[in-house]
C-alpha positions, 0 to 999 in steps of 0.5 A: 276235104275229108271223105264221108264215105266211111259213114255214107251208108248210115247217113243215106239210111238215116236220111230216108228214116228221118224223112219217114219220121218227119212225114208221120209226125205231121200226118198222124195229128192231121188224120186224128184231127180230121176224125174228130179226136180230142187234143188229149188223145192226140197228145197221148198218141204222140207220147206213145212214140217216146215211150217206145223210144225210152224202151229202145234206149234201155234195151236196143244196145243188147240187140246190136251187141248180139247181132251186129250193127248191120243185121240189127239195123235191117231188122229194126227198119223192117219193124218200122216198115211193117208197123208203118204199113199197118197204120194205113188200116188202123184208124183208132187211136189205141191201135195208132199208139201201139204202132207208134210205140213199136216205131219209137223203139225201132227208131231208137235202135236206128239212131244207136246204130247210126251214132255208134257207127259214126263214132267208130269211123271218126278220128280227131281230124274227121269227128267234127265233120262227121257229126256236122254231116249227121246233124244236117242230114237228120234235121234236113230230112226231118224238114223234108218229110212234112213237105210231102203233104203239100203234094197230096191231101193227108190220107191214110195211104201216105203211110205206104210212103212212110213204109217205102222210106223205111224200106229204102233206109235198109238198102245202103246198110244191106249193100255196104262192104264195110265191117260192123263197128265194135260196140262195148257195153253201154254204161249209165250214170244215175239221175242222183249222180248227174244232179250232184255233178251238174244240176243245170246240165240235167235241167237243160236235158229235162227241158229239152225232152219236155219242150221239144217233144210237145212242140213238134208233136202238137203244133200240127194239132194247134194249127188245125184247131185254129183253122189253118189248112193241110197246105199251111201245116206241113210248111210250118213244120218244115220251117221250124225244123230248119230254124232248129238246125240253123240255130245250132251254129250261133248258140254253139259259137256263143257256148264256147265264148261265154258262161254256159249257164248265162247263155242257157238263161238267155236262150230260155228267156228268148223261148219264153218271149216267143211262147208269150207272143204265140199265146197272144198272137191269135191266128195271125199267120206271120206272127205264128211263123216268126215266133214259132221259128224263134221258139223252135230255134231256142229250145233245140240246142238245150240238150247240147247246152246241158250235155256240155255243162255236164261234161265240163265237170266230168273226167273224159272217161265218164262222158259216155256213162253220163250221156246214157243217163242224160238220154234216159232222162230226156226219154222219160220226160219226152214221153210225158210232154205231149200227153201233158200239153194235150191235156192242157189244150183240152182244158183251155183250148189250142193256145194251151200248148203255148201256156204249157211251154211257157210255164215249163220254160219259166220253171226251168229258167228260174232254176237256172237263175238260182243256180247261177248264184249257188255255185261258180261256173267252170272256168272258160279254159276248162270248158269242153267244146259244144256238140250240136244236137240232131233231132234226138239227143246223141247217146254215144258221142265220144269225148270231144277234144279238149279245148286247144288240143 
């Protein structure tokens, strides 16, 4: 069995960072709900994180190139520590949004360091194992974070725990004896070029950002609005995160065996059905949990499906540039998703979250079906392998091995 020691520092660091992000993602909506703020405000505060993530996706690579992975990682985690501790004293949504932008920026840089470190240390024999370990760590820690809210009522003092987790993330990187990887200049294909190569690939990544950002950010607000307490909400948040992790394997297995656009249409149909059930289910806990897990499990692999369809039509030398363009697309729409869903929740009530998700799913599914008849798919023997995604899209994943290589 291949050892994970070459990537252990970033895996341990990311486990702490993801636990902090998972806790904060559930804690902030609950605090805003308790303070009486509207769904529109909660959505805007949630979107601010992705605004920072977008800024980081555009600029954090320069920081890493200039100072090196280890020093950049420590600096970005320190920014997250300071801003998280500041949240303990900030109750106004505008101040919260500002700090969320900073944490989003820092998080984007932490993911950049982690993924480029993994890619540098991996070879043909270890790449799949390393990426699988990274996926399990990121999703698992994100599921663990909200469960901390079951130990104590939601309170601003929990931001100290968030800060402690970010601080702990610095230690394995600061103490490692390994050298910095080499990070080349990040390249990016523009949206127009990506659309010309694979419209469905872009649509999947677009849908991933639009759906996942709103779903995970506003589910606590939805549950709080319909009367569930602070014990049920973190349990649900963890359950849908675990469901998202577990769905990666069967979807990946199918993606390597059937036409990917047809699989994408099937996944979107399943997501739409789950959203419809949530619109109609009312406040029945069992229906909410089952349908929420199905919905989370259906929309979480969309980015991997989109990136795979894009890579199927590219030369290997173009994969990294395409990944940069797809990440940019994801970041832009992820910054819009929670704000748009929050506006609809404010207009029609808590169920507006699933009305928003259902409409967005239907729109993308319709586009995919149209494209099924517009152009033939790539032959199965030329398809690249499916790469499961973490809680955020991978930006610098090296080209997967050719099928059968």
